[in-house]
VOFI-962119 format. One record per residue: residue in one letter; x, y, z of N, C-alpha, C, O in turn. Coordinates in steps of 0.001 Angstrom, whole numbers, padded with zeros to 6 digits, always signed. Example, Ala and Ser with C-alpha at 12.3 -4.5 7.8 and 13.67 -1.06 7.14 Angstrom:
BEGIN
A+013190-005690+007800+012300-004500+007800+013200-003300+007800+014236-003319+008465 S+012850-002250+007080+013670-001060+007140+012900+000030+007870+013409+001138+008039 
END
This chain:
BEGIN
M+279494+206068+114591+279032+205625+113196+277355+204441+113509+276357+204428+112788 H+277549+203740+114572+276425+202884+114779+275122+203089+114686+274289+202244+114359 D+274821+204791+115120+273245+205158+115309+273126+205284+113740+271959+205056+113421 N+273623+205461+113056+273042+205621+111425+273514+204172+110566+272861+203739+109617 A+274383+203724+110929+275451+202879+110016+273947+201426+109751+273322+201059+108756 L+273932+201154+110711+273451+200009+111145+271846+200154+110948+271297+199118+110574 N+271130+201128+111118+269500+201283+111499+268769+201845+110354+267558+202062+110392 G+269716+202141+109062+269276+202799+107890+268404+203601+108203+267260+203561+107750 N+268815+204424+109008+268334+206057+109312+268553+207001+108516+268563+207964+109283 T+268786+207497+107236+269223+207760+106434+268835+209292+106343+269318+210013+105471 L+267882+209777+107348+267171+211441+106917+268086+212144+107813+268147+213362+107645 L+269028+211476+109005+269411+212431+109425+270742+212121+109124+271528+211832+110027 L+271097+212152+107869+272208+212104+107040+271891+212841+105834+272613+212910+104840 E+270746+213395+105993+270694+214141+104589+271659+215647+104716+271829+216196+105804 N+272122+216077+103676+272588+217217+103684+274071+217034+104520+274888+217926+104751 V+274150+215647+104883+275869+215801+105340+276876+214577+104492+276637+213405+104202 P+278100+215462+104258+278784+214372+103659+278981+212735+104213+279256+212594+105404 C+278833+211460+103311+278425+210606+103634+279648+209377+102960+279818+209585+101759 S+280242+208538+103340+280615+207752+102511+280075+206020+102718+279714+205783+103871 V+280018+205228+102066+279708+203500+101899+280452+202684+102149+281413+202421+101425 I+280119+201948+103497+280939+200917+103576+280163+199528+103903+279052+199626+104425 P+280551+198581+103696+279830+197339+104041+279081+197048+105358+279713+197237+106397 V+277749+196591+105440+277385+196577+107187+278046+195293+107522+277831+194995+108697 Q+278713+194507+106944+279486+193486+108031+280753+193971+108318+281287+193296+109198 F+281563+195053+107835+282532+195638+108336+282282+196395+109521+283018+196480+110503 V+280747+197147+109264+280496+197787+110873+280275+196976+111756+281127+197012+112644 R+279246+196027+111944+279022+194589+112644+280569+194155+113280+280937+193777+114392 S+281108+194352+112277+282730+193159+112332+283613+194470+113749+284191+194128+114781 W+283425+195644+113322+283608+196729+113987+283200+196720+115758+284029+196727+116667 L+282283+196709+115848+281402+196654+116633+281450+195709+117402+281724+196125+118528 Q+281287+194330+117365+281929+193538+117966+283438+193545+118419+283781+193093+119511 W+284088+193946+117746+285250+194181+118015+286156+195035+119632+286988+194735+120488 L+284997+196586+119096+284683+197176+120097+284350+196983+121197+284729+197791+122045 L+283511+195837+121605+282824+195365+122587+283867+194576+123269+284225+194891+124404 R+284298+193722+122740+285378+192611+123114+286947+192495+122580+287404+191381+122324 P+287604+193474+122452+288771+193570+121778+289588+192423+121820+290238+191986+120871 S+289500+191693+123583+290293+190955+123740+290050+189361+123233+290899+188470+123231 E+288814+189278+122857+288011+188091+122221+287909+187986+120797+288139+186903+120258 I+287556+189102+120059+286921+189354+118881+288185+190002+117973+288479+191192+118077 P+288842+189153+117140+290017+189684+116278+289549+191111+115249+288702+191054+114358 R+290365+192395+115654+290087+193488+114958+289772+192980+113020+290182+192013+112377 P+288997+194006+112680+289004+193844+111557+289601+194418+110717+289938+195582+110931 G+289925+193771+109475+290771+194356+108146+290494+195292+107789+289935+196120+108509 T+290819+195516+106419+290774+196665+105474+289112+196634+105098+288500+195610+104795 I+288684+197641+105167+287468+198034+104231+287160+197781+102822+287551+198579+101971 D+286494+196739+102505+286376+196391+101058+285141+196927+100083+284075+196349+099870 N+285506+197949+099659+283921+198376+099018+283742+198050+097627+282911+198505+096842 S+284931+196922+097378+284849+196217+095922+283443+195932+095660+283159+196481+094595 P+282198+195182+096260+280676+195030+095836+280281+195896+095489+279160+195917+094981 F+281069+197021+095623+279773+198533+095169+280238+199099+094136+279947+200282+093958 I+281209+198303+093038+281626+198364+091759+281267+197432+090971+281243+196251+091315 C+280961+197833+089874+280614+197443+088926+281612+197334+087985+282609+198031+088172 T+281559+196304+086583+282842+195733+085752+283233+197106+085189+284377+197269+084765 H+282437+197984+085169+282895+199276+084638+283562+200256+085483+283991+201285+084960 E+283701+200042+086781+283917+200740+087452+283263+201911+088062+283817+202831+088662 L+282073+201758+087839+281128+202864+088459+280673+202265+089287+280856+201048+089307 L+279806+202994+090413+278758+202400+091681+277641+201458+090997+276967+201732+090004 N+277607+200177+091842+276402+199404+091159+274836+199824+091706+273780+199197+091628 F+275197+201345+092371+273992+201542+092980+273565+203319+092933+274457+204094+092587 D+272570+203718+093194+272517+205117+093203+272443+205524+094564+271523+205020+095208 P+273174+206296+095135+273505+206678+096734+272494+207568+097091+272185+207774+098265 N+271938+208133+096085+270700+209483+096285+269238+208708+096515+268311+209256+097112 D+269147+207209+095899+267854+206540+095956+267898+205708+096834+268658+204752+096676 P+266994+205823+098186+267020+205072+099239+266549+204024+099098+266490+203385+100148 T+266025+203349+097910+265447+202189+097479+267093+201228+097418+267386+200198+098024 D+267709+201836+096700+269373+201198+096520+269846+200783+097581+270404+199695+097718 L+269625+201823+098653+270174+201272+099808+269902+200054+100604+269024+200128+101464 D+270670+198720+100394+270034+197872+100697+270550+197018+101931+271095+197893+102604 E+270683+195958+102550+271132+195368+103688+272821+195060+103859+273461+194887+104896 T+273206+195060+102668+274634+195389+102516+275470+196587+102485+276700+196640+102475 I+274505+197671+102467+275076+199176+102583+274986+200021+103775+273843+200311+104128 A+276076+200528+104546+275840+201054+105679+276473+202558+104871+277400+202762+104087 L+275369+203485+105568+276187+204830+105467+276610+205490+106455+275840+205662+107400 I+277878+206004+106493+278966+206665+107580+278950+207832+107114+278868+208096+105914 T+279071+209096+108539+279737+210633+108187+281011+210447+107615+281774+209493+107768 R+281166+211540+106892+282424+211729+106443+283441+211598+107845+284465+210917+107793 N+283154+212112+108719+283824+212481+110138+284474+210823+110471+285671+210537+110450 D+283307+209844+110778+283611+208484+110732+284255+207890+109799+284879+206892+110161 W+284317+208209+108580+285152+207709+107707+286534+207946+107599+287413+207144+107286 D+286637+209257+107921+288395+209984+107986+288863+209135+109574+289976+208609+109586 A+288207+209062+110531+288645+208385+111692+288919+206712+111369+289615+206062+112149 L+288469+206245+110471+288289+204478+109983+289650+204644+109441+290546+203997+109983 E+290009+205615+108195+291040+205697+107727+292359+206027+108235+293358+205586+107667 E+292455+206912+109455+293639+206958+110317+294041+205771+111110+295106+205717+111725 L+293029+204683+111075+293427+203619+112228+293939+202564+110800+294405+201442+110998 
END
């Protein structure tokens, strides 16, 4: 997940099913993985900041300029793994 989620390398994810999650969750998750006895495990993923008042996405996932520093792209496999946990 880290390889593409934080560095904005979306070219490697072209034509791959992806999910969006907050960058802060990815950072918290990686910190917990590195020091699970010191850092609390992150809670649930909150994607509500990506939804407008009309309950639609407030960004275009197909437009790289809309993917700002608050959005992390992860593969569907990574999403499935997080969902299971």
